[in-house]
KOLDREN-865683 format. One record per atom (N, C-alpha, C): x, y, z negated. Coordinates in steps of 0.1 Angstrom, whole numbers, plus 5000, padded with zeros to 4 digits. Layout:
<atoms>
{x:X&y:Y&z:Z}
...
</atoms>
This chain:
<atoms>
{x:3081&y:0978&z:3131}
{x:3086&y:0969&z:3141}
{x:3078&y:0969&z:3154}
{x:3065&y:0970&z:3153}
{x:3056&y:0969&z:3165}
{x:3059&y:0982&z:3173}
{x:3062&y:0993&z:3167}
{x:3064&y:1006&z:3174}
{x:3077&y:1004&z:3183}
{x:3087&y:0998&z:3177}
{x:3100&y:0997&z:3184}
{x:3099&y:0987&z:3195}
{x:3092&y:0976&z:3192}
{x:3090&y:0966&z:3203}
{x:3082&y:0971&z:3214}
{x:3072&y:0980&z:3212}
{x:3065&y:0986&z:3222}
{x:3074&y:0995&z:3231}
{x:3083&y:1002&z:3225}
{x:3092&y:1010&z:3232}
{x:3102&y:1001&z:3241}
{x:3106&y:0990&z:3235}
{x:3114&y:0981&z:3243}
{x:3106&y:0976&z:3255}
{x:3093&y:0973&z:3253}
{x:3084&y:0968&z:3264}
{x:3082&y:0979&z:3274}
{x:3081&y:0992&z:3269}
{x:3080&y:1003&z:3278}
{x:3092&y:1004&z:3287}
{x:3104&y:1003&z:3281}
{x:3116&y:1003&z:3289}
{x:3117&y:0992&z:3299}
{x:3112&y:0980&z:3296}
{x:3112&y:0969&z:3305}
{x:3102&y:0972&z:3316}
{x:3091&y:0978&z:3313}
{x:3081&y:0982&z:3323}
{x:3086&y:0992&z:3333}
{x:3093&y:1002&z:3328}
{x:3099&y:1012&z:3337}
{x:3109&y:1006&z:3346}
{x:3117&y:0997&z:3341}
{x:3127&y:0991&z:3349}
{x:3121&y:0982&z:3359}
{x:3110&y:0975&z:3355}
{x:3103&y:0966&z:3364}
{x:3097&y:0974&z:3376}
{x:3091&y:0986&z:3373}
{x:3085&y:0995&z:3383}
{x:3097&y:1000&z:3392}
{x:3108&y:1003&z:3386}
{x:3119&y:1008&z:3394}
{x:3124&y:0997&z:3404}
{x:3125&y:0985&z:3399}
{x:3129&y:0974&z:3408}
{x:3119&y:0972&z:3419}
{x:3106&y:0972&z:3416}
{x:3096&y:0971&z:3426}
{x:3096&y:0982&z:3436}
{x:3098&y:0994&z:3432}
{x:3099&y:1005&z:3441}
{x:3111&y:1004&z:3450}
{x:3123&y:1001&z:3444}
{x:3135&y:1000&z:3451}
{x:3134&y:0989&z:3462}
{x:3129&y:0978&z:3459}
{x:3128&y:0967&z:3469}
{x:3117&y:0969&z:3479}
{x:3106&y:0976&z:3475}
{x:3095&y:0979&z:3484}
{x:3100&y:0988&z:3495}
{x:3109&y:0998&z:3491}
{x:3114&y:1007&z:3501}
{x:3124&y:0999&z:3510}
{x:3132&y:0990&z:3505}
{x:3141&y:0982&z:3513}
{x:3134&y:0975&z:3523}
{x:3123&y:0968&z:3519}
{x:3115&y:0960&z:3529}
{x:3108&y:0969&z:3539}
{x:3102&y:0980&z:3534}
{x:3095&y:0989&z:3543}
{x:3104&y:0995&z:3554}
{x:3116&y:0999&z:3550}
{x:3125&y:1006&z:3560}
{x:3137&y:0998&z:3564}
{x:3136&y:0985&z:3563}
{x:3148&y:0976&z:3567}
{x:3152&y:0977&z:3581}
{x:3142&y:0981&z:3590}
{x:3146&y:0982&z:3604}
{x:3147&y:0996&z:3609}
{x:3146&y:1006&z:3600}
{x:3146&y:1020&z:3603}
{x:3160&y:1025&z:3603}
{x:3163&y:1034&z:3613}
{x:3176&y:1040&z:3614}
{x:3175&y:1055&z:3610}
{x:3164&y:1059&z:3604}
{x:3162&y:1073&z:3600}
{x:3171&y:1075&z:3587}
{x:3175&y:1088&z:3586}
{x:3183&y:1092&z:3575}
{x:3176&y:1103&z:3567}
{x:3181&y:1105&z:3555}
{x:3175&y:1116&z:3547}
{x:3186&y:1121&z:3537}
{x:3185&y:1133&z:3533}
{x:3194&y:1138&z:3523}
{x:3191&y:1132&z:3510}
{x:3202&y:1129&z:3502}
{x:3200&y:1123&z:3489}
{x:3190&y:1130&z:3480}
{x:3191&y:1143&z:3480}
{x:3182&y:1151&z:3472}
{x:3167&y:1148&z:3473}
{x:3163&y:1145&z:3485}
{x:3149&y:1141&z:3487}
{x:3145&y:1128&z:3481}
{x:3155&y:1120&z:3478}
{x:3152&y:1107&z:3471}
{x:3146&y:1109&z:3457}
{x:3150&y:1120&z:3451}
{x:3145&y:1123&z:3438}
{x:3130&y:1125&z:3438}
{x:3125&y:1130&z:3450}
{x:3110&y:1134&z:3451}
{x:3102&y:1122&z:3457}
{x:3108&y:1115&z:3467}
{x:3100&y:1105&z:3474}
{x:3102&y:1091&z:3468}
{x:3112&y:1089&z:3460}
{x:3115&y:1076&z:3454}
{x:3116&y:1077&z:3439}
{x:3109&y:1069&z:3431}
{x:3109&y:1070&z:3417}
{x:3120&y:1061&z:3410}
{x:3126&y:1052&z:3417}
{x:3135&y:1042&z:3411}
{x:3147&y:1048&z:3405}
{x:3154&y:1059&z:3411}
{x:3166&y:1064&z:3404}
{x:3163&y:1070&z:3390}
{x:3151&y:1077&z:3389}
{x:3147&y:1082&z:3376}
{x:3143&y:1072&z:3366}
{x:3135&y:1062&z:3371}
{x:3130&y:1051&z:3362}
{x:3141&y:1042&z:3357}
{x:3151&y:1040&z:3366}
{x:3163&y:1032&z:3361}
{x:3169&y:1039&z:3349}
{x:3171&y:1052&z:3350}
{x:3178&y:1060&z:3340}
{x:3170&y:1059&z:3327}
{x:3157&y:1062&z:3327}
{x:3149&y:1063&z:3315}
{x:3147&y:1049&z:3309}
{x:3144&y:1039&z:3318}
{x:3142&y:1025&z:3313}
{x:3154&y:1020&z:3305}
{x:3166&y:1022&z:3311}
{x:3178&y:1017&z:3303}
{x:3179&y:1024&z:3290}
{x:3176&y:1037&z:3289}
{x:3177&y:1044&z:3277}
{x:3167&y:1038&z:3267}
{x:3155&y:1035&z:3271}
{x:3145&y:1030&z:3261}
{x:3149&y:1016&z:3256}
{x:3154&y:1008&z:3265}
{x:3158&y:0994&z:3261}
{x:3169&y:0994&z:3251}
{x:3180&y:1001&z:3255}
{x:3192&y:1001&z:3246}
{x:3188&y:1009&z:3233}
{x:3181&y:1020&z:3234}
{x:3177&y:1027&z:3222}
{x:3168&y:1019&z:3213}
{x:3159&y:1011&z:3218}
{x:3150&y:1002&z:3210}
{x:3158&y:0992&z:3202}
{x:3168&y:0987&z:3208}
{x:3177&y:0977&z:3201}
{x:3184&y:0984&z:3189}
{x:3190&y:0996&z:3192}
{x:3197&y:1003&z:3181}
{x:3187&y:1007&z:3170}
{x:3176&y:1012&z:3173}
{x:3166&y:1017&z:3163}
{x:3160&y:1005&z:3155}
{x:3157&y:0994&z:3162}
{x:3152&y:0982&z:3155}
{x:3162&y:0977&z:3145}
{x:3175&y:0978&z:3149}
{x:3186&y:0973&z:3139}
{x:3185&y:0982&z:3127}
{x:3185&y:0996&z:3129}
{x:3184&y:1005&z:3117}
{x:3171&y:1002&z:3109}
{x:3160&y:1000&z:3116}
{x:3147&y:0997&z:3109}
{x:3148&y:0984&z:3101}
{x:3155&y:0974&z:3106}
{x:3156&y:0962&z:3099}
{x:3163&y:0963&z:3086}
{x:3174&y:0972&z:3087}
{x:3182&y:0974&z:3075}
{x:3173&y:0982&z:3065}
{x:3167&y:0993&z:3069}
{x:3159&y:1001&z:3060}
{x:3147&y:0994&z:3055}
{x:3141&y:0985&z:3062}
{x:3129&y:0979&z:3057}
{x:3131&y:0971&z:3045}
{x:3143&y:0966&z:3042}
{x:3146&y:0958&z:3031}
{x:3152&y:0966&z:3019}
{x:3153&y:0979&z:3020}
{x:3158&y:0987&z:3010}
{x:3147&y:0991&z:3000}
{x:3151&y:0993&z:2988}
{x:3142&y:0998&z:2978}
{x:3136&y:1011&z:2982}
{x:3123&y:1013&z:2980}
{x:3116&y:1025&z:2985}
{x:3121&y:1038&z:2979}
{x:3128&y:1037&z:2968}
{x:3133&y:1049&z:2962}
{x:3148&y:1052&z:2966}
{x:3154&y:1043&z:2974}
{x:3167&y:1045&z:2978}
{x:3168&y:1052&z:2991}
{x:3172&y:1065&z:2991}
{x:3173&y:1073&z:3003}
{x:3160&y:1075&z:3010}
{x:3150&y:1078&z:3003}
{x:3136&y:1078&z:3009}
{x:3135&y:1089&z:3019}
{x:3142&y:1101&z:3017}
{x:3141&y:1112&z:3027}
{x:3148&y:1108&z:3040}
{x:3160&y:1102&z:3039}
{x:3168&y:1098&z:3050}
{x:3160&y:1087&z:3058}
{x:3154&y:1077&z:3050}
{x:3147&y:1066&z:3056}
{x:3135&y:1072&z:3064}
{x:3128&y:1081&z:3058}
{x:3116&y:1087&z:3065}
{x:3120&y:1094&z:3078}
{x:3132&y:1101&z:3077}
{x:3136&y:1108&z:3089}
{x:3141&y:1098&z:3100}
{x:3148&y:1088&z:3096}
{x:3152&y:1078&z:3106}
{x:3141&y:1070&z:3112}
{x:3131&y:1067&z:3104}
{x:3119&y:1059&z:3110}
{x:3109&y:1068&z:3118}
{x:3108&y:1080&z:3114}
{x:3097&y:1088&z:3120}
{x:3102&y:1099&z:3130}
{x:3113&y:1105&z:3128}
{x:3117&y:1116&z:3136}
{x:3129&y:1112&z:3145}
{x:3138&y:1104&z:3140}
{x:3150&y:1101&z:3148}
{x:3147&y:1094&z:3162}
{x:3137&y:1085&z:3162}
{x:3134&y:1078&z:3175}
{x:3130&y:1088&z:3186}
{x:3121&y:1098&z:3182}
{x:3116&y:1107&z:3191}
{x:3127&y:1116&z:3196}
{x:3135&y:1121&z:3187}
{x:3147&y:1130&z:3191}
{x:3156&y:1122&z:3200}
{x:3159&y:1109&z:3196}
{x:3169&y:1102&z:3204}
{x:3164&y:1099&z:3218}
{x:3151&y:1094&z:3219}
{x:3146&y:1091&z:3233}
{x:3145&y:1103&z:3241}
{x:3140&y:1114&z:3236}
{x:3138&y:1126&z:3243}
{x:3151&y:1132&z:3248}
{x:3161&y:1133&z:3239}
{x:3174&y:1139&z:3242}
{x:3182&y:1131&z:3252}
{x:3183&y:1118&z:3249}
{x:3191&y:1110&z:3258}
{x:3185&y:1108&z:3271}
{x:3172&y:1107&z:3272}
{x:3165&y:1105&z:3285}
{x:3167&y:1118&z:3293}
{x:3165&y:1130&z:3287}
{x:3167&y:1142&z:3295}
{x:3181&y:1144&z:3299}
{x:3191&y:1140&z:3291}
{x:3205&y:1142&z:3295}
{x:3208&y:1132&z:3306}
{x:3204&y:1119&z:3305}
{x:3207&y:1109&z:3315}
{x:3200&y:1113&z:3328}
{x:3188&y:1117&z:3328}
{x:3181&y:1120&z:3341}
{x:3187&y:1133&z:3347}
{x:3191&y:1142&z:3338}
{x:3198&y:1154&z:3343}
{x:3211&y:1151&z:3350}
{x:3219&y:1142&z:3344}
{x:3231&y:1138&z:3350}
{x:3229&y:1131&z:3363}
{x:3218&y:1122&z:3363}
{x:3215&y:1115&z:3375}
{x:3211&y:1125&z:3387}
{x:3202&y:1134&z:3384}
{x:3198&y:1143&z:3394}
{x:3209&y:1153&z:3399}
{x:3218&y:1157&z:3389}
{x:3229&y:1166&z:3392}
{x:3239&y:1158&z:3401}
{x:3241&y:1146&z:3398}
{x:3250&y:1138&z:3406}
{x:3245&y:1136&z:3420}
{x:3232&y:1134&z:3422}
{x:3226&y:1133&z:3435}
{x:3227&y:1146&z:3443}
{x:3224&y:1157&z:3436}
{x:3224&y:1170&z:3443}
{x:3238&y:1175&z:3447}
{x:3247&y:1172&z:3438}
{x:3261&y:1176&z:3441}
{x:3267&y:1169&z:3453}
{x:3263&y:1156&z:3455}
{x:3267&y:1148&z:3466}
{x:3256&y:1146&z:3476}
{x:3249&y:1157&z:3479}
{x:3237&y:1157&z:3488}
{x:3241&y:1155&z:3502}
{x:3243&y:1142&z:3506}
{x:3247&y:1138&z:3519}
{x:3236&y:1129&z:3525}
{x:3236&y:1128&z:3539}
{x:3226&y:1119&z:3545}
{x:3228&y:1104&z:3542}
{x:3217&y:1097&z:3538}
{x:3218&y:1083&z:3536}
{x:3205&y:1077&z:3543}
{x:3205&y:1063&z:3544}
{x:3193&y:1057&z:3550}
{x:3180&y:1061&z:3542}
{x:3169&y:1062&z:3549}
{x:3156&y:1067&z:3543}
{x:3151&y:1058&z:3532}
{x:3156&y:1045&z:3532}
{x:3152&y:1036&z:3521}
{x:3156&y:1040&z:3508}
{x:3166&y:1050&z:3507}
{x:3171&y:1055&z:3494}
{x:3177&y:1043&z:3485}
{x:3186&y:1035&z:3491}
{x:3192&y:1025&z:3483}
{x:3199&y:1031&z:3471}
{x:3196&y:1025&z:3459}
{x:3201&y:1030&z:3447}
{x:3216&y:1032&z:3447}
{x:3223&y:1022&z:3452}
{x:3238&y:1022&z:3452}
{x:3244&y:1033&z:3461}
{x:3235&y:1038&z:3470}
{x:3239&y:1050&z:3478}
{x:3234&y:1063&z:3473}
{x:3224&y:1063&z:3465}
{x:3218&y:1075&z:3460}
{x:3227&y:1081&z:3449}
{x:3231&y:1072&z:3440}
{x:3240&y:1077&z:3429}
{x:3254&y:1073&z:3431}
{x:3263&y:1081&z:3425}
{x:3277&y:1078&z:3427}
{x:3282&y:1067&z:3418}
{x:3293&y:1062&z:3421}
{x:3299&y:1051&z:3412}
{x:3303&y:1057&z:3399}
{x:3307&y:1069&z:3398}
{x:3311&y:1076&z:3385}
{x:3299&y:1076&z:3376}
{x:3287&y:1082&z:3381}
{x:3275&y:1082&z:3373}
{x:3271&y:1068&z:3368}
{x:3271&y:1059&z:3378}
{x:3266&y:1046&z:3375}
{x:3274&y:1039&z:3364}
{x:3287&y:1041&z:3364}
{x:3296&y:1035&z:3354}
{x:3294&y:1041&z:3340}
{x:3292&y:1055&z:3340}
{x:3290&y:1062&z:3328}
{x:3277&y:1057&z:3322}
{x:3267&y:1056&z:3330}
{x:3253&y:1052&z:3325}
{x:3253&y:1038&z:3320}
{x:3260&y:1029&z:3327}
{x:3260&y:1015&z:3322}
{x:3269&y:1014&z:3309}
{x:3280&y:1021&z:3309}
{x:3289&y:1020&z:3297}
{x:3282&y:1025&z:3285}
{x:3274&y:1036&z:3286}
{x:3267&y:1042&z:3275}
{x:3256&y:1033&z:3270}
{x:3247&y:1029&z:3279}
{x:3236&y:1021&z:3275}
{x:3241&y:1007&z:3270}
{x:3251&y:1001&z:3276}
{x:3256&y:0989&z:3271}
{x:3262&y:0990&z:3257}
{x:3270&y:1001&z:3255}
{x:3276&y:1003&z:3242}
{x:3265&y:1004&z:3231}
{x:3255&y:1012&z:3234}
{x:3244&y:1014&z:3224}
{x:3237&y:1001&z:3221}
{x:3235&y:0993&z:3231}
{x:3229&y:0980&z:3229}
{x:3237&y:0971&z:3221}
{x:3250&y:0970&z:3224}
{x:3259&y:0962&z:3216}
{x:3260&y:0967&z:3201}
{x:3260&y:0980&z:3199}
{x:3261&y:0986&z:3186}
{x:3249&y:0982&z:3178}
{x:3237&y:0982&z:3184}
{x:3225&y:0977&z:3177}
{x:3226&y:0963&z:3173}
{x:3232&y:0954&z:3182}
{x:3233&y:0940&z:3179}
{x:3243&y:0938&z:3168}
{x:3254&y:0946&z:3167}
{x:3264&y:0944&z:3157}
{x:3258&y:0948&z:3143}
{x:3250&y:0959&z:3143}
{x:3244&y:0963&z:3131}
{x:3234&y:0953&z:3126}
{x:3226&y:0947&z:3135}
{x:3217&y:0937&z:3131}
{x:3224&y:0925&z:3126}
{x:3234&y:0920&z:3132}
{x:3242&y:0908&z:3128}
{x:3248&y:0911&z:3114}
{x:3253&y:0923&z:3112}
{x:3259&y:0926&z:3099}
{x:3248&y:0925&z:3088}
{x:3236&y:0931&z:3091}
{x:3225&y:0931&z:3082}
{x:3221&y:0916&z:3079}
{x:3221&y:0908&z:3090}
{x:3216&y:0894&z:3088}
{x:3226&y:0887&z:3079}
{x:3239&y:0889&z:3080}
{x:3249&y:0882&z:3072}
{x:3248&y:0887&z:3058}
{x:3245&y:0899&z:3055}
{x:3244&y:0904&z:3042}
{x:3230&y:0908&z:3037}
{x:3220&y:0901&z:3043}
{x:3207&y:0904&z:3039}
{x:3205&y:0901&z:3024}
{x:3200&y:0911&z:3017}
{x:3199&y:0910&z:3003}
{x:3189&y:0899&z:2999}
{x:3192&y:0892&z:2989}
{x:3183&y:0882&z:2983}
{x:3173&y:0888&z:2973}
{x:3161&y:0886&z:2975}
{x:3151&y:0892&z:2966}
{x:3154&y:0888&z:2951}
{x:3153&y:0899&z:2943}
{x:3155&y:0897&z:2929}
{x:3143&y:0897&z:2920}
{x:3131&y:0896&z:2927}
{x:3119&y:0896&z:2920}
{x:3118&y:0884&z:2910}
{x:3113&y:0886&z:2898}
{x:3112&y:0875&z:2888}
{x:3100&y:0866&z:2891}
{x:3091&y:0871&z:2899}
{x:3079&y:0863&z:2902}
{x:3081&y:0855&z:2914}
{x:3079&y:0842&z:2913}
{x:3082&y:0833&z:2924}
{x:3073&y:0836&z:2936}
{x:3060&y:0839&z:2934}
{x:3051&y:0841&z:2945}
{x:3055&y:0854&z:2953}
{x:3059&y:0864&z:2945}
{x:3063&y:0876&z:2952}
{x:3076&y:0874&z:2960}
{x:3085&y:0866&z:2954}
{x:3098&y:0863&z:2961}
{x:3095&y:0855&z:2973}
{x:3086&y:0846&z:2973}
{x:3083&y:0838&z:2985}
{x:3077&y:0847&z:2996}
{x:3068&y:0856&z:2992}
{x:3062&y:0865&z:3002}
{x:3073&y:0874&z:3008}
{x:3082&y:0879&z:3000}
{x:3093&y:0888&z:3005}
{x:3102&y:0880&z:3014}
{x:3104&y:0868&z:3011}
{x:3113&y:0860&z:3020}
{x:3106&y:0858&z:3033}
{x:3093&y:0855&z:3033}
{x:3086&y:0853&z:3046}
{x:3086&y:0866&z:3054}
{x:3084&y:0877&z:3047}
{x:3085&y:0890&z:3054}
{x:3098&y:0893&z:3061}
{x:3109&y:0890&z:3053}
{x:3122&y:0892&z:3058}
{x:3125&y:0884&z:3071}
{x:3121&y:0871&z:3070}
{x:3124&y:0862&z:3082}
{x:3115&y:0865&z:3093}
{x:3103&y:0870&z:3091}
{x:3094&y:0874&z:3102}
{x:3101&y:0886&z:3109}
{x:3106&y:0895&z:3102}
{x:3114&y:0906&z:3109}
{x:3125&y:0901&z:3117}
{x:3133&y:0891&z:3110}
{x:3145&y:0885&z:3117}
{x:3140&y:0879&z:3130}
{x:3130&y:0871&z:3130}
{x:3125&y:0863&z:3141}
{x:3122&y:0873&z:3153}
{x:3115&y:0883&z:3150}
{x:3110&y:0892&z:3161}
{x:3122&y:0900&z:3167}
{x:3131&y:0905&z:3158}
{x:3143&y:0912&z:3163}
{x:3152&y:0903&z:3171}
{x:3154&y:0891&z:3166}
{x:3163&y:0882&z:3174}
{x:3157&y:0880&z:3188}
{x:3144&y:0878&z:3188}
{x:3138&y:0876&z:3201}
{x:3140&y:0888&z:3211}
{x:3138&y:0900&z:3206}
{x:3139&y:0912&z:3214}
{x:3154&y:0914&z:3218}
{x:3163&y:0912&z:3208}
{x:3177&y:0914&z:3211}
{x:3182&y:0904&z:3221}
{x:3177&y:0891&z:3221}
{x:3181&y:0881&z:3231}
{x:3176&y:0886&z:3244}
{x:3164&y:0891&z:3245}
{x:3159&y:0896&z:3258}
{x:3168&y:0908&z:3263}
{x:3172&y:0917&z:3253}
{x:3180&y:0928&z:3257}
{x:3193&y:0924&z:3263}
{x:3199&y:0913&z:3258}
{x:3212&y:0908&z:3264}
{x:3209&y:0903&z:3278}
{x:3198&y:0896&z:3280}
{x:3196&y:0891&z:3294}
{x:3192&y:0902&z:3303}
{x:3184&y:0912&z:3298}
{x:3179&y:0923&z:3307}
{x:3190&y:0933&z:3310}
{x:3198&y:0936&z:3300}
{x:3207&y:0948&z:3302}
{x:3221&y:0946&z:3299}
{x:3225&y:0941&z:3287}
{x:3239&y:0941&z:3283}
{x:3248&y:0932&z:3292}
{x:3244&y:0920&z:3295}
{x:3252&y:0911&z:3303}
{x:3254&y:0917&z:3317}
{x:3244&y:0920&z:3325}
{x:3246&y:0926&z:3338}
{x:3254&y:0939&z:3338}
{x:3251&y:0948&z:3328}
{x:3258&y:0961&z:3327}
{x:3273&y:0959&z:3324}
{x:3275&y:0950&z:3314}
{x:3289&y:0947&z:3310}
{x:3297&y:0941&z:3321}
{x:3291&y:0932&z:3328}
{x:3298&y:0926&z:3339}
{x:3301&y:0936&z:3350}
{x:3292&y:0945&z:3353}
{x:3294&y:0955&z:3363}
{x:3306&y:0964&z:3359}
{x:3306&y:0969&z:3347}
{x:3316&y:0978&z:3343}
{x:3330&y:0971&z:3343}
{x:3330&y:0959&z:3337}
{x:3342&y:0951&z:3337}
{x:3348&y:0948&z:3351}
{x:3339&y:0944&z:3360}
{x:3344&y:0941&z:3373}
{x:3349&y:0953&z:3381}
{x:3342&y:0965&z:3378}
{x:3346&y:0977&z:3385}
{x:3360&y:0981&z:3380}
{x:3362&y:0981&z:3367}
{x:3375&y:0986&z:3361}
{x:3386&y:0976&z:3363}
{x:3384&y:0963&z:3361}
{x:3395&y:0953&z:3361}
{x:3396&y:0945&z:3374}
{x:3385&y:0944&z:3381}
{x:3386&y:0935&z:3393}
{x:3384&y:0944&z:3406}
{x:3381&y:0957&z:3404}
{x:3380&y:0965&z:3416}
{x:3368&y:0962&z:3425}
{x:3358&y:0955&z:3419}
{x:3346&y:0951&z:3427}
{x:3334&y:0957&z:3420}
{x:3324&y:0961&z:3428}
{x:3311&y:0967&z:3422}
{x:3300&y:0957&z:3425}
{x:3303&y:0945&z:3430}
{x:3292&y:0936&z:3434}
{x:3289&y:0927&z:3422}
{x:3276&y:0927&z:3419}
{x:3271&y:0918&z:3408}
{x:3266&y:0905&z:3414}
{x:3272&y:0893&z:3409}
{x:3267&y:0881&z:3415}
{x:3251&y:0880&z:3413}
{x:3245&y:0873&z:3423}
{x:3230&y:0873&z:3423}
{x:3225&y:0866&z:3410}
{x:3232&y:0856&z:3405}
{x:3227&y:0849&z:3393}
{x:3227&y:0859&z:3381}
{x:3237&y:0867&z:3380}
{x:3238&y:0877&z:3369}
{x:3228&y:0888&z:3370}
{x:3227&y:0893&z:3382}
{x:3217&y:0903&z:3385}
{x:3203&y:0899&z:3382}
{x:3200&y:0886&z:3386}
{x:3186&y:0880&z:3384}
{x:3182&y:0880&z:3370}
{x:3191&y:0881&z:3360}
{x:3188&y:0881&z:3346}
{x:3178&y:0892&z:3343}
{x:3179&y:0904&z:3350}
{x:3171&y:0915&z:3346}
{x:3156&y:0913&z:3349}
{x:3153&y:0910&z:3362}
{x:3138&y:0908&z:3364}
{x:3132&y:0896&z:3356}
{x:3140&y:0886&z:3354}
{x:3136&y:0874&z:3346}
{x:3133&y:0879&z:3332}
{x:3142&y:0888&z:3327}
{x:3140&y:0893&z:3313}
{x:3128&y:0901&z:3312}
{x:3124&y:0909&z:3322}
{x:3112&y:0917&z:3322}
{x:3100&y:0907&z:3321}
{x:3100&y:0897&z:3329}
{x:3089&y:0887&z:3329}
{x:3088&y:0880&z:3315}
{x:3099&y:0876&z:3309}
{x:3098&y:0870&z:3296}
{x:3093&y:0879&z:3285}
{x:3097&y:0892&z:3286}
{x:3093&y:0902&z:3276}
{x:3078&y:0903&z:3277}
{x:3072&y:0904&z:3289}
{x:3057&y:0905&z:3290}
{x:3050&y:0893&z:3285}
{x:3056&y:0881&z:3288}
{x:3049&y:0868&z:3283}
{x:3050&y:0867&z:3268}
{x:3061&y:0870&z:3262}
{x:3062&y:0869&z:3247}
{x:3053&y:0879&z:3241}
{x:3052&y:0891&z:3246}
{x:3043&y:0901&z:3240}
{x:3029&y:0897&z:3241}
{x:3025&y:0891&z:3252}
{x:3011&y:0886&z:3253}
{x:3008&y:0875&z:3243}
{x:3018&y:0865&z:3242}
{x:3016&y:0854&z:3233}
{x:3014&y:0859&z:3218}
{x:3021&y:0870&z:3215}
{x:3020&y:0875&z:3201}
{x:3006&y:0880&z:3198}
{x:2998&y:0884&z:3208}
{x:2985&y:0888&z:3205}
{x:2976&y:0877&z:3200}
{x:2969&y:0879&z:3189}
{x:2962&y:0868&z:3182}
{x:2951&y:0863&z:3191}
{x:2944&y:0871&z:3199}
{x:2933&y:0866&z:3207}
{x:2938&y:0857&z:3218}
{x:2950&y:0860&z:3224}
{x:2955&y:0852&z:3234}
{x:2961&y:0839&z:3228}
{x:2967&y:0840&z:3216}
{x:2972&y:0827&z:3210}
{x:2960&y:0818&z:3207}
{x:2949&y:0823&z:3203}
{x:2937&y:0815&z:3200}
{x:2932&y:0808&z:3213}
{x:2932&y:0815&z:3224}
{x:2927&y:0809&z:3236}
{x:2937&y:0798&z:3241}
{x:2950&y:0801&z:3240}
{x:2960&y:0791&z:3244}
{x:2959&y:0778&z:3236}
{x:2957&y:0780&z:3223}
{x:2955&y:0768&z:3214}
{x:2944&y:0759&z:3218}
{x:2933&y:0765&z:3224}
{x:2922&y:0758&z:3228}
{x:2924&y:0750&z:3241}
{x:2933&y:0755&z:3250}
{x:2935&y:0748&z:3263}
{x:2948&y:0740&z:3263}
{x:2957&y:0744&z:3254}
{x:2970&y:0737&z:3255}
{x:2974&y:0732&z:3241}
{x:2981&y:0721&z:3240}
{x:2985&y:0715&z:3227}
{x:2997&y:0723&z:3221}
{x:2994&y:0736&z:3218}
{x:3004&y:0744&z:3212}
{x:3001&y:0748&z:3198}
{x:3011&y:0751&z:3190}
{x:3009&y:0755&z:3177}
{x:3018&y:0768&z:3175}
{x:3012&y:0778&z:3169}
{x:3018&y:0791&z:3167}
{x:3018&y:0793&z:3152}
{x:3030&y:0798&z:3147}
{x:3030&y:0802&z:3133}
{x:3023&y:0815&z:3130}
{x:3016&y:0815&z:3119}
{x:3008&y:0827&z:3116}
{x:3018&y:0838&z:3112}
{x:3016&y:0850&z:3118}
{x:3025&y:0861&z:3116}
{x:3023&y:0867&z:3102}
{x:3033&y:0872&z:3096}
{x:3032&y:0879&z:3083}
{x:3033&y:0894&z:3086}
{x:3023&y:0901&z:3083}
{x:3023&y:0916&z:3085}
{x:3029&y:0923&z:3074}
{x:3040&y:0929&z:3075}
{x:3047&y:0936&z:3064}
{x:3038&y:0946&z:3056}
{x:3030&y:0953&z:3064}
{x:3022&y:0964&z:3057}
{x:3012&y:0958&z:3047}
{x:3009&y:0945&z:3048}
{x:2999&y:0939&z:3039}
{x:3006&y:0932&z:3028}
{x:3019&y:0933&z:3027}
{x:3026&y:0925&z:3016}
{x:3027&y:0934&z:3004}
{x:3028&y:0928&z:2993}
{x:3030&y:0936&z:2980}
{x:3043&y:0942&z:2980}
</atoms>
């Protein structure tokens, strides 16, 4: 679980850097009339590439966490080879393949339509509407698929059949610890990615508008901020210091690897 949440956090970090770079260039060149070919934006601006990779990591983390949640509660002898492949090799294959494909499509789209644009390299001018819609539709679909898998698992979460009450209690605590963490990250995923992306695709197809209302768009940077705060609070040393200065109480986490 910690591995996948770190990948989710990495995706949020990449998107946060992309937003910072995007707006830093807007502010720096807001009064400039200079133009540049789109292709040069790949080299002098990092936000088109980081937007692509960051979205892939966030949506992929949600899907993989959903699979991991299902597999974590299965008997160790049930599909052990498939479980090992899904947990150890599939994430690396997925992130590498999809990131390379998405970035390749992004760069190809930019180079094919290599025309002069303002030197600020505004993202909406750097990439075409076609690429943007495909990118959002894919990452949004993957995110929703992960949510659906997790909800299905949550509804049919197997009840422990251990005959020992103490073991059954520990297993239940482990299960709900996983549920709590995944729900937290999936809720952030909805605010960071799925809602803005879904609104953009819907409005483009059905309303003929590509403008995202400010309140909807603002969900993304707020989501990055919340992700960082929650990850910091989960660290035991920081929790201890917060308890000393604030009247806060945190539940002690259950580490699955230490459970029987």
